[in-house]
C-alpha positions as a printed NumPy array, in Angstrom:
array([[-23.259,   3.46 ,  30.676],
       [-24.855,   1.539,  27.838],
       [-27.222,   3.187,  25.454],
       [-30.415,   1.391,  24.532],
       [-31.08 ,   1.113,  20.811],
       [-34.639,   2.205,  20.085],
       [-34.534,   1.765,  16.316],
       [-32.111,   1.235,  13.436],
       [-32.354,   1.986,   9.754],
       [-29.986,   1.111,   6.94 ],
       [-28.946,   4.326,   5.18 ],
       [-26.499,   2.746,   2.729],
       [-25.228,  -0.693,   1.683],
       [-22.141,  -0.822,  -0.502],
       [-19.72 ,  -3.452,  -1.733],
       [-17.514,  -3.074,   1.348],
       [-19.312,  -0.886,   3.868],
       [-22.742,  -0.226,   5.244],
       [-24.095,   2.785,   7.07 ],
       [-26.611,   2.278,   9.849],
       [-28.377,   5.047,  11.738],
       [-29.359,   4.054,  15.271],
       [-31.73 ,   6.009,  17.449],
       [-30.652,   5.437,  21.045],
       [-31.95 ,   6.277,  24.47 ],
       [-29.396,   7.537,  26.96 ],
       [-29.455,   6.723,  30.664],
       [-30.979,  10.154,  31.262],
       [-33.923,   9.251,  29.022],
       [-32.792,  11.666,  26.32 ],
       [-32.676,  10.32 ,  22.763],
       [-29.84 ,  10.708,  20.299],
       [-28.866,   9.548,  16.814],
       [-25.734,   7.481,  16.126],
       [-24.331,   6.957,  12.612],
       [-22.42 ,   3.662,  12.438],
       [-20.189,   2.572,   9.565],
       [-20.442,  -1.224,   9.39 ],
       [-17.137,  -2.81 ,   8.38 ],
       [-16.344,  -6.539,   8.026],
       [-13.015,  -6.264,   9.88 ],
       [ -9.419,  -6.092,   8.739],
       [ -5.86 ,  -7.185,   9.369],
       [ -2.486,  -5.463,   9.347],
       [  0.834,  -7.242,   8.996],
       [  4.245,  -6.482,  10.46 ],
       [  6.414,  -8.365,   7.965],
       [  9.738,  -8.445,   9.824],
       [ 12.876, -10.063,   8.413],
       [ 14.855,  -9.57 ,  11.625],
       [ 16.344,  -6.283,  10.461],
       [ 13.712,  -4.522,   8.368],
       [  9.964,  -4.076,   8.173],
       [  8.014,  -4.288,   4.909],
       [  5.958,  -1.22 ,   4.051],
       [  3.798,  -0.043,   1.183],
       [  3.017,   3.417,  -0.093],
       [ -0.38 ,   3.865,  -1.685],
       [ -2.941,   6.502,  -2.517],
       [ -5.757,   6.721,   0.027],
       [ -8.737,   8.506,  -1.456],
       [-10.351,   9.307,   1.908],
       [ -7.135,  10.941,   3.142],
       [ -6.415,  12.559,  -0.221],
       [ -2.779,  11.514,   0.094],
       [ -0.154,   8.875,  -0.581],
       [  0.39 ,   7.146,   2.763],
       [  3.255,   4.973,   3.948],
       [  1.726,   1.99 ,   5.753],
       [  2.285,  -1.555,   6.869],
       [  0.492,  -4.052,   4.588],
       [ -3.167,  -4.572,   5.428],
       [ -6.477,  -5.707,   4.051],
       [-10.154,  -6.339,   4.634],
       [-11.616,  -9.687,   5.621],
       [-13.704, -11.47 ,   3.007],
       [-17.081, -12.777,   4.259],
       [-16.457, -15.696,   6.628],
       [-12.664, -15.45 ,   6.285],
       [-10.483, -15.928,   9.357],
       [ -8.07 , -13.036,  10.049],
       [ -4.945, -15.198,   9.624],
       [ -6.068, -16.286,   6.149],
       [ -6.66 , -12.649,   5.232],
       [ -3.208, -11.737,   6.543],
       [ -1.533, -14.485,   4.487],
       [ -3.406, -13.379,   1.338],
       [ -2.659,  -9.681,   1.824],
       [  1.045, -10.223,   2.568],
       [  1.385, -12.185,  -0.667],
       [ -0.613,  -9.713,  -2.769],
       [  0.836,  -6.478,  -1.382],
       [  4.438,  -7.507,  -0.712],
       [  5.045, -10.692,  -2.696],
       [  5.921, -12.429,   0.569],
       [  4.918, -15.455,   2.623],
       [  5.847, -16.101,   6.242],
       [  6.83 , -19.277,   8.049],
       [  5.914, -17.873,  11.476],
       [  2.852, -15.861,  12.506],
       [  2.152, -14.256,  15.885],
       [ -1.175, -12.601,  16.579],
       [ -0.743,  -9.202,  18.176],
       [ -3.302,  -6.751,  19.488],
       [ -6.872,  -6.684,  18.212],
       [ -8.398,  -3.196,  18.267],
       [-11.168,  -0.981,  16.969],
       [ -9.787,   1.54 ,  14.48 ],
       [-12.426,   4.249,  15.025],
       [-14.976,   3.096,  17.649],
       [-16.758,   6.435,  17.692],
       [-18.372,   5.663,  14.331],
       [-17.14 ,   2.342,  12.896],
       [-17.422,  -1.372,  13.72 ],
       [-14.038,  -2.124,  12.086],
       [-12.075,  -4.502,  14.3  ],
       [ -8.462,  -4.926,  13.176],
       [ -6.181,  -7.851,  14.021],
       [ -2.458,  -7.152,  13.955],
       [ -0.03 ,  -9.94 ,  13.007],
       [  3.725, -10.256,  13.216],
       [  5.007, -12.277,  10.238],
       [  8.576, -13.636,  10.318],
       [ 10.658, -16.249,   8.49 ],
       [  9.817, -14.428,   5.259],
       [ 10.334, -15.671,   1.732],
       [  9.36 , -14.397,  -1.703],
       [  6.285, -15.69 ,  -3.541],
       [  5.119, -14.946,  -7.056],
       [  1.631, -13.463,  -6.602],
       [  0.179, -10.738,  -8.783],
       [ -0.672,  -7.542,  -6.882],
       [ -4.325,  -6.474,  -6.84 ],
       [ -5.342,  -4.73 , -10.073],
       [ -7.278,  -2.03 ,  -8.186],
       [ -4.333,  -0.846,  -6.06 ],
       [ -1.105,   0.898,  -7.05 ],
       [  1.45 ,  -0.04 ,  -4.398],
       [  5.062,   0.983,  -3.975],
       [  6.915,  -1.549,  -1.814],
       [  9.713,  -0.562,   0.544],
       [ 11.615,  -1.707,   3.628],
       [ 12.428,   0.238,   6.812],
       [ 14.633,  -0.572,   9.768],
       [ 12.756,  -0.224,  13.033],
       [ 14.74 ,   2.904,  14.052],
       [ 13.957,   4.435,  10.64 ],
       [ 10.255,   3.571,  10.989],
       [ 10.181,   5.213,  14.438],
       [ 11.934,   8.291,  13.001],
       [  9.373,   8.484,  10.185],
       [  6.583,   8.344,  12.801],
       [  8.246,  11.129,  14.799],
       [  8.575,  13.231,  11.631],
       [  4.863,  12.797,  10.819],
       [  5.522,  10.604,   7.786],
       [  3.34 ,   7.73 ,   8.987],
       [ -0.158,   8.927,   9.729],
       [ -2.508,   5.963,   9.735],
       [ -3.556,   4.34 ,  13.001],
       [ -2.86 ,   0.699,  12.124],
       [  0.737,   1.471,  11.136],
       [  1.346,   3.627,  14.205],
       [ -0.067,   0.974,  16.532],
       [  1.743,  -1.817,  14.695],
       [  5.189,  -0.242,  14.593],
       [  5.026,   0.897,  18.211],
       [  3.805,  -2.578,  19.276],
       [  6.66 ,  -4.192,  17.295],
       [  9.206,  -1.981,  19.038],
       [  7.795,  -2.979,  22.429],
       [  7.506,  -6.648,  21.448],
       [ 11.118,  -6.861,  20.229],
       [ 12.374,  -5.005,  23.319],
       [ 10.579,  -7.544,  25.545],
       [ 12.14 , -10.426,  23.583],
       [ 15.636,  -8.969,  24.068],
       [ 15.251,  -8.619,  27.858]])
């Protein structure tokens, strides 16, 4: 059942994120407070060369850990997701793709965030000379799909976009083969 927003106040506005506090009225008439992280949206890329998947390892301050992930990035204001995906693949992996397939679009944490993520499969890969972002320290690597699934099973991939992406890729490739 939908909640009716009674009032909203902006608690924080940052370079990337905002925090909004909504007072809502439930169907029962009871009121509650909802804290909402406002996010511009993001993309994640499954860069697949037919045998291996590109991955990056980077420090994630919020998690307090180095995480192994598929390449990803945040949309710039007014930027279409495919343009963001092309930019991020070049910056994070030094790659461009000749073929792009849009995969699932999903909320990463709908209990508290507006972030909507678009997943892309990028194939027909080739190297490009693009400088990596100066505010990120990335370690590039490649994984076969069986290895990526094994790393998931061992708990070595722990972020939602990479889990969703790798599992979707496995399903997508299986469907193509049958």
